[in-house]
C-alpha positions, -999 to +999 in steps of 0.1 A: -356-135+553-366-105+531-364-125+499-400-129+491-410-112+458-446-105+448-461-123+419-479-097+398-490-117+368-514-147+367-500-160+334-465-175+330-461-158+296-464-124+314-436-129+340-398-125+335-385-145+364-368-178+359-386-210+368-365-241+375-381-274+366-365-302+386-370-338+374-357-366+396-350-398+376-340-433+386-338-460+360-359-441+335-339-449+304-370-459+283-388-426+291-362-399+299-358-386+263-396-382+259-397-366+294-371-340+285-386-332+251-422-330+263-413-310+294-393-285+274-421-283+248-447-277+275-426-249+291-421-233+256-459-235+249-466-218+282-442-190+273-422-196+305-387-184+312-373-217+325-344-241+330-348-278+332-327-298+356-327-336+353-313-352+385-302-387+380-304-407+412-276-432+406-294-451+378-277-483+366-296-484+332-278-455+314-304-429+323-278-402+329-259-407+296-291-408+276-303-377+293-271-359+285-273-368+249-309-354+247-298-323+266-272-314+240-300-305+217-318-282+242-300-251+255-321-249+287-315-284+300-289-295+325-282-330+338-268-335+372-269-364+397-251-388+419-231-420+413-252-441+438-289-443+444-297-421+475-335-418+471-359-394+455-357-370+484-320-367+480-324-361+442-350-333+448-327-317+474-298-317+450-320-302+423-333-275+447-297-265+457-287-262+420-318-244+409-313-208+398-350-198+394-371-178+419-397-205+415-390-242+415-413-269+400-409-305+410-423-330+385-418-368+379-401-383+349-431-406+341-452-376+329-483-391+345-490-357+361-478-337+331-457-305+337-480-286+313-502-283+344-477-259+359-499-230+347-527-242+371-503-242+400-489-209+391-523-192+388-533-207+422-500-193+437-508-158+424-545-159+431-542-171+467-509-154+474-492-185+488-456-198+489-463-234+479-488-250+456-491-288+453-509-308+427-535-329+445-551-361+433-576-357+461-589-323+450-625-323+441-617-312+406-589-337+400-593-362+372-579-396+379-589-432+379-579-444+413-582-480+425-604-483+455-576-499+476-553-470+469-580-444+476-587-460+510-550-461+518-546-424+508-576-413+528-563-432+559-529-416+555-544-382+551-563-387+583-530-396+601-511-366+586-539-342+594-541-354+630-504-354+636-493-323+618-524-302+610-513-296+575-539-277+554-537-302+525-551-336+516-524-350+493-487-348+501-474-374+477-483-362+442-451-353+423-461-320+408-453-292+433-444-255+429-423-237+455-408-203+460-371-209+460-368-192+494-389-220+509-366-247+496-334-230+507-347-227+542-363-261+545-341-285+526-311-284+549-333-293+578-345-326+563-334-361+570-358-384+551-344-394+517-370-418+505-405-427+516-419-395+534-396-368+521-426-348+507-443-349+540-412-338+559-407-309+535-443-297+538-444-300+576-413-279+579-426-253+554-459-251+573-442-247+607-420-219+593-451-200+584-451-205+547-485-208+531-496-239+511-525-244+487-536-273+465-546-274+428-564-302+410-544-323+385-552-346+357-534-380+360-527-401+329-513-434+340-490-452+316-477-477+342-498-498+365-500-488+402-472-503+421-484-528+446-483-515+481-470-542+505-466-544+542-430-533+539-440-501+521-466-494+548-441-501+575-414-477+560-439-449+554-453-453+589-418-453+604-408-422+585-440-404+595-436-413+631-399-402+630-409-368+616-435-363+643-409-373+670-383-349+656-409-321+653-426-322+686-404-342+710-368-336+700-375-302+684-348-312+660-360-290+631-361-260+653-326-265+666-311-272+632-331-243+617-312-217+638-279-226+620-296-228+586-312-194+589-279-179+600-261-194+570-287-181+546-283-146+561-246-149+551-256-160+516-280-131+510-255-110+491-254-137+464-291-131+458-283-097+444-270-092+408-232-091+412-208-102+386-181-107+412-202-130+434-198-168+431-223-187+412-254-194+434-253-231+423-217-234+437-226-216+469-257-236+476-241-270+467-210-263+489-225-246+519-261-258+522-254-294+513-227-296+540 
């Protein structure tokens, strides 16, 4: 696509490019103010040039209005979202379309994998020269207290994912992920999963398009107990995973859709250049890619 720019610095404070931090939120009213304040403080402490996008996913507990009140006090924060709950995958896609940075960080609103760890992901991206870095709870240097049952389930799922898709990573589900914006613009319009296996679908498509992926260890500070995984959850994750495999290798759906996506992005390339007369990238992405 010709959009890839080299990363010459290994410290966030040494780079000028904008980083978009995308936080999906659903019914996070008790935590959203702290999330916004701590995320902004972490980015400031890292010396990053950033914007913070809070994407409300149709919350019914006032999350959006509380977030907007908090955002009024911070110039770098925007709050967007939908009126109905569409799923975390949909919220991440909306945030990616509206992001203006050349790098996009996904992080969760509960702060259990704190966004201050962005520096570790960025340094890994520079050091290894990759397009995507994901925080991994299964990295040998990760620090997390993980219940045995969850560890067994995660290892089993890793085995399934590795066998079906040959992904070069062990953990696809941790919320902290750093992408080059080009990757998201090419991949997001191809995706169909809105909830359970959105992360997997995104990474599978990025990998098949030739983008490189690396993992970085994370420190997890749990403030909420682990949600109980029931048979219904296992069923939905399994169903989504099987559907991704079917669309990838049997239907070749992503390849067929990708032809149109890449053609559309070629038409949008002029908007990547500084041009005061060009429409805002957010408006172009939201109107054309989302359609």
